[in-house]
C-alpha positions in Angstrom: -20.7 56.9 -67.6 -20.0 59.3 -64.9 -22.6 61.5 -63.0 -23.1 65.2 -63.6 -21.5 67.4 -60.9 -23.7 70.2 -59.5 -20.8 73.0 -59.1 -23.0 75.1 -57.1 -23.4 72.6 -54.2 -19.6 71.8 -54.5 -18.7 75.4 -54.4 -21.1 75.7 -50.9 -19.4 72.4 -49.6 -16.0 73.9 -50.1 -17.0 77.3 -48.4 -18.3 75.4 -45.6 -15.1 73.4 -45.0 -13.1 76.6 -45.4 -15.2 78.3 -42.9 -15.1 75.3 -40.3 -11.2 75.2 -40.7 -10.9 79.1 -40.1 -13.2 78.6 -37.0 -11.2 75.9 -35.6 -8.0 77.7 -35.8 -9.5 80.9 -34.4 -10.8 78.7 -31.4 -7.4 77.6 -30.7 -5.9 81.4 -31.0 -8.7 83.1 -29.2 -9.6 80.2 -26.8 -6.5 80.2 -24.8 -6.0 82.1 -21.7 -3.5 85.1 -21.7 -1.4 83.5 -19.0 -1.0 80.5 -21.2 -0.2 82.6 -24.3 2.4 84.6 -22.4 3.9 81.4 -21.1 4.2 79.8 -24.5 5.8 83.1 -25.8 8.3 83.2 -23.2 9.2 79.6 -23.6 9.8 80.3 -27.3 11.9 83.2 -26.5 14.0 81.3 -23.9 14.7 78.5 -26.6 15.5 80.9 -29.2 18.0 82.8 -26.9 19.4 79.3 -26.0 20.1 78.6 -29.6 21.5 81.8 -30.4 23.9 81.2 -27.5 25.2 77.9 -29.0 25.7 79.4 -32.5 29.1 79.6 -33.8 30.6 82.2 -35.6 
């Protein structure tokens, strides 16, 4: 026979997991210095421009 599940505790655990996941992504986004964010954006733009230049019509 299976054990009964307390849905209130399950919901709380899920909320904690979701909150921790959101916090982790926010730490990555807001924890990087502006210079690194700008450098990453410039690199992405350079790659995109390089791909666009190699595109065939």
